[in-house]
C-alpha positions in Angstrom: -0.3 0.0 0.1 3.1 2.0 -0.2 1.6 4.2 -3.4 -1.8 4.3 -2.5 -2.9 7.4 -1.4 -3.0 8.3 2.7 -6.8 9.0 2.6 -7.2 5.4 1.2 -5.2 3.4 3.3 -6.9 2.7 6.0 -10.2 1.3 3.7 -7.9 -0.3 0.8 -6.6 -2.9 4.2 -10.3 -2.6 5.9 -11.6 -4.1 2.7 -8.6 -6.9 2.1 -9.1 -8.1 5.8 -13.2 -7.7 5.4 -13.3 -9.0 1.6 -10.1 -10.9 0.6 -9.4 -12.6 3.8 -6.6 -15.4 2.9 -7.8 -14.6 -0.8 -5.6 -12.0 -1.6 -5.8 -13.1 -5.4 -8.8 -12.0 -7.9 -10.5 -10.1 -5.1 -12.2 -7.0 -5.8 -12.4 -4.1 -3.4 -13.4 -0.1 -4.1 -11.5 2.9 -3.3 -11.5 6.7 -4.2 -14.8 5.7 -6.5 -13.2 2.9 -8.6 -13.0 -0.5 -7.9 -10.0 -2.9 -8.3 -8.8 -6.1 -8.3 -5.9 -7.7 -6.4 -3.6 -9.5 -8.3 -1.0 -11.6 -5.9 2.7 -11.3 -7.1 4.4 -13.5 -4.7 6.6 -13.1 -1.1 9.9 -13.2 -2.7 12.4 -11.3 -0.9 9.7 -9.9 1.6 9.4 -12.8 3.9 6.2 -14.6 5.0 5.0 -12.0 6.6 4.5 -9.5 3.2 2.7 -9.8 0.6 3.2 -8.4 -2.7 -0.4 -6.9 -4.6 -1.0 -5.1 -7.7 -4.3 -3.1 -7.6 -5.8 -3.2 -11.5 -8.2 -0.9 -11.9 -11.8 -2.7 -13.5 -13.1 1.1 -14.1 -10.1 1.9 -16.1 -9.8 -1.4 -17.8 -13.9 -0.6 -19.1 -12.8 2.6 -20.2 -10.5 1.9 -22.8 -12.7 -1.2 -23.8 -15.3 1.4 -24.0 -13.6 3.4 -26.2 -12.6 1.0 -28.2 -16.2 -0.3 -28.5 -17.4 3.3 -29.4 -14.9 3.7 -32.0 -15.4 0.2 -33.4 -19.5 1.3 -33.1 -19.4 4.7 -34.8 -17.2 2.9 -37.8 -20.3 0.5 -37.9 -22.8 3.0 -37.2 -21.1 6.1 -40.1 -21.0 2.9 -42.6 -24.9 1.9 -41.8 -25.7 5.9 -42.4 -23.9 5.8 -45.2 -25.4 2.4 -46.9 -29.1 4.1 -45.6 -28.2 7.3 -47.5 -26.8 5.0 -50.9 -30.3 3.3 -51.0 -31.7 6.3 -50.0 -30.4 8.2 -53.1 -31.6 5.5 -54.9 -34.9 4.6 -54.2 -35.9 8.6 -54.0 -34.4 8.2 -57.5 -36.5 5.7 -58.6 -39.6 8.0 -57.7 -38.0 11.7 -58.1 -36.7 11.1 -61.6 -40.6 9.7 -63.2 -42.5 12.8 -60.6 -39.6 14.5 -62.7 -40.2 13.2 -66.5 -44.2 13.4 -65.4 -43.5 17.1 -64.5 -41.7 17.8 -67.3 -44.4 16.3 -70.1 -46.9 18.2 -68.1 -44.8 21.6 -69.3 -44.4 20.3 -72.4 -48.4 20.2 -72.9 -48.7 23.3 -71.4 -46.0 24.8 -74.1 -47.7 22.9 -77.0 -51.1 22.4 -75.9 -50.5 18.6 -76.7 -51.5 15.6 -74.0 -49.3 12.9 -74.8 -50.4 9.4 -73.5 -47.2 7.4 -74.4 -45.6 7.9 -70.6 -43.3 5.3 -69.7 -43.9 3.6 -66.8 -40.6 2.2 -65.0 -40.4 3.3 -61.3 -40.1 0.5 -59.0 -42.5 2.7 -56.4 -45.9 1.2 -56.8 -47.3 4.4 -56.3 -45.7 6.2 -59.1 -46.5 3.5 -61.1 -50.2 3.9 -60.4 -49.7 7.4 -60.5 -48.3 6.8 -64.1 -50.6 5.0 -65.7 -53.6 7.6 -64.6 -51.6 10.3 -66.1 -51.8 7.8 -69.3 -55.5 7.0 -69.0 -56.4 10.9 -68.6 -54.3 11.6 -71.8 -55.5 9.2 -73.6 -58.9 10.1 -72.9 -58.1 13.9 -73.4 -56.6 12.9 -76.7 -59.6 11.1 -78.1 -62.0 14.0 -76.6 -58.9 16.4 -79.0 -59.8 14.1 -81.9 -63.7 14.7 -81.6 -63.1 18.5 -81.4 -60.6 18.1 -84.2 -62.9 16.9 -86.6 -66.1 19.1 -85.5 -63.5 22.0 -85.8 -62.6 21.1 -89.6 -66.4 20.4 -90.4 -66.3 24.0 -89.2 -63.9 25.7 -91.5 -65.6 23.6 -94.2 -68.7 25.1 -93.6 -67.4 28.5 -93.7 -65.3 28.3 -96.5 -68.7 27.6 -98.5 -70.5 29.8 -97.4 -67.9 32.0 -98.7 -67.5 30.6 -101.9 -71.5 30.4 -101.8 -71.7 34.4 -102.1 -70.3 34.6 -105.2 -70.9 32.0 -107.7 -67.5 33.1 -110.1 -65.6 32.0 -107.1 -67.7 28.8 -105.5 -64.8 26.1 -104.6 -61.9 28.6 -105.4 -61.0 28.1 -100.9 -60.7 24.3 -101.9 -59.1 24.4 -104.6 -56.0 26.8 -103.8 -55.9 24.2 -100.3 -55.4 21.5 -103.4 -52.5 23.8 -105.6 -51.0 24.6 -102.3 -50.7 21.6 -100.5 -49.3 19.9 -103.8 -46.4 22.3 -103.8 -45.8 21.9 -100.0 -45.5 17.7 -100.6 -43.7 18.2 -103.5 -41.2 20.7 -102.2 -41.4 17.7 -99.5 -42.7 19.7 -96.3 -43.1 17.7 -92.7 -46.4 16.5 -92.8 -48.1 18.4 -89.9 -46.3 21.5 -92.3 -48.6 20.5 -94.9 -51.8 19.9 -92.8 -51.4 23.2 -91.5 -50.7 24.9 -95.2 -54.1 22.6 -96.4 -56.7 24.4 -93.7 -55.0 27.9 -93.5 -55.5 27.4 -97.7 -58.9 26.8 -97.3 -59.2 30.0 -94.7 -57.1 32.5 -96.4 -60.2 34.3 -97.6 -62.0 34.4 -94.9 -61.6 37.5 -94.1 -63.9 38.7 -97.3 -67.0 37.6 -95.1 -66.5 41.6 -94.0 -66.3 42.7 -97.4 -69.9 44.0 -98.9 -71.1 42.0 -102.0 -71.4 44.8 -104.0 -67.8 45.2 -103.9 -67.3 41.5 -104.2 -69.7 41.0 -106.9 -68.9 43.6 -109.0 -68.8 43.3 -112.8 -66.9 46.0 -113.2 -63.2 47.7 -112.5 -63.0 48.4 -109.0 -63.0 51.9 -107.7 -59.8 53.0 -105.4 -62.0 52.8 -102.3 -63.3 49.9 -103.2 -59.7 48.6 -103.7 -59.0 49.7 -100.5 -61.9 47.6 -98.8 -60.9 44.5 -100.7 -57.2 44.7 -99.2 -58.8 45.2 -95.9 -59.6 41.3 -96.1 -56.4 39.6 -94.8 -56.7 42.0 -91.6 -60.4 41.2 -91.3 -59.5 37.7 -91.7 -56.7 37.4 -88.7 -58.9 39.7 -86.4 -61.8 36.8 -86.8 -59.4 34.1 -86.5 -56.7 34.8 -83.8 -59.9 34.6 -81.2 -60.1 31.5 -81.2 -56.0 29.7 -79.8 -56.8 26.9 -82.2 -56.1 28.9 -85.6 -53.0 30.6 -84.5 -51.3 28.3 -87.1 -53.2 29.7 -89.9 -53.0 33.7 -88.9 -49.7 34.1 -91.0 -51.0 32.6 -94.1 -54.8 34.4 -93.8 -53.0 37.5 -93.1 -49.8 37.7 -95.5 -50.8 36.0 -98.9 -51.3 38.7 -100.8 -47.2 39.8 -99.8 -45.5 39.6 -102.7 -42.1 38.1 -103.0 -40.1 41.6 -104.4 -42.1 43.7 -102.7 -45.0 46.2 -103.1 -47.6 43.7 -101.9 -50.2 44.6 -98.9 -51.2 44.7 -95.9 -47.7 45.5 -95.0 -45.5 45.9 -97.8 -43.3 42.7 -96.4 -40.7 41.0 -99.2 -38.8 37.8 -99.5 -38.2 35.8 -96.3 -39.8 38.3 -94.6 -43.3 36.4 -95.8 -44.0 33.6 -94.0 -43.3 30.6 -96.1 -46.2 29.0 -95.7 -48.0 32.2 -97.3 -45.3 32.4 -100.0 -46.7 29.0 -101.0 -50.5 30.0 -101.2 -50.0 33.3 -102.9 -48.8 31.3 -106.4 -51.9 29.0 -105.8 -54.2 31.8 -104.8 -52.9 33.6 -108.1 -53.1 30.8 -110.4 -56.4 29.5 -109.7 -57.9 33.5 -109.8 -56.2 33.8 -113.4 -57.6 30.1 -114.4 -60.9 30.9 -113.6 -64.1 32.8 -115.1 -64.9 36.3 -113.2 -67.2 38.2 -113.7 -65.3 40.9 -115.5 -63.2 38.6 -117.9 -62.5 35.0 -118.7 -60.2 32.4 -117.4 -56.7 32.6 -118.9 -55.3 30.0 -121.2 -52.8 27.9 -119.5 -49.4 29.3 -121.8 -50.6 32.5 -120.6 -50.8 31.5 -117.2 -47.7 29.9 -117.1 -45.7 33.2 -118.9 -47.1 35.4 -116.4 -45.9 32.8 -113.3 -42.4 32.9 -114.4 -42.5 36.5 -115.2 -43.7 37.5 -111.8 -40.8 34.4 -110.4 -39.1 37.0 -108.0 -40.6 39.5 -108.2 -44.5 38.7 -107.0 -43.3 34.8 -106.3 -40.7 33.0 -104.6 -38.6 31.7 -107.1 -38.4 28.5 -105.3 -41.9 27.8 -105.3 -42.6 29.1 -108.8 -40.0 26.1 -110.1 -42.1 23.5 -108.3 -45.3 24.9 -109.4 -44.5 25.2 -112.8 -43.3 21.1 -112.9 -46.4 20.4 -111.2 -48.3 22.4 -113.8 -46.1 20.4 -116.6 -47.1 17.1 -115.1 -51.1 17.7 -114.1 -50.8 18.8 -118.1 -49.8 15.3 -119.0 -52.5 13.9 -117.1 -55.6 16.1 -117.5 -56.0 18.9 -115.1 -59.5 17.0 -113.9 -57.3 14.2 -112.4 -56.0 16.9 -109.4 -59.3 17.8 -108.6 -60.2 14.0 -107.7 -56.9 13.7 -105.7 
């Protein structure tokens, strides 16, 4: 006990006698708030009356063990947290990625006005798959409703064009023929199907603004006065104002508004020229002029095709887009070989 604190010696001696007796090796005692085990080291060089004991702190040994255990536990815990985070990231991606795709699809629909029903279902989350299936069903229903609306809308267009043609027997069928010529040019130029469709419908509607022009002006048998010409030249802008109130007509507005603009300038309503004129309107312009001069009017007879070809060639680059004229003259040659009546049956 020579190395023990003075205040603890009496307590140590008491516990050694009370708890350990003759069994000094491995005896447990407590002092100074800690637990110790006695280790008998022998009697060498001390004589029979003395024993050499060592006191090993159990709490100290446990503290070292606890520190090591805590380090191991923290390491395992940290690894567990990292694995959990990784699994969570994978799981959340399986949910967030499909949801992000779904949100992107909805934003695309908002921008284009078209709701696609081919959303790909590949999430591992059942709820997300159910949501995707519901989205596809809703999109399909919307598409079917849209198709029915488009059919009614096309019928409405046909009715408007027929009502316009019915006002003047000399222009009966004009809008339909301009549509046929325009779509033939567009297809021959290799334009995409959607653009061909826009040209088709836009050509049917190109003169819709004439609804706002008095019959006395439209059907006048003689030459129009300057004031009457100003009225006639308002029909592209009247047509634009009629159609711009309906969102689904916006693709056709350039044709309706600019189909009387001349490629070299000097047309109406804005006097645009060259590529300032929307391409679809340049196509319809050629078809419109061709049908007008090839048809009888109250004030003149239809021109023969030879004279029409001369006018188209002389107007290339001035009144008409040269590329459109080149294609249209090629088509005219083909139609002449087949007989122009065959075109109306297409």
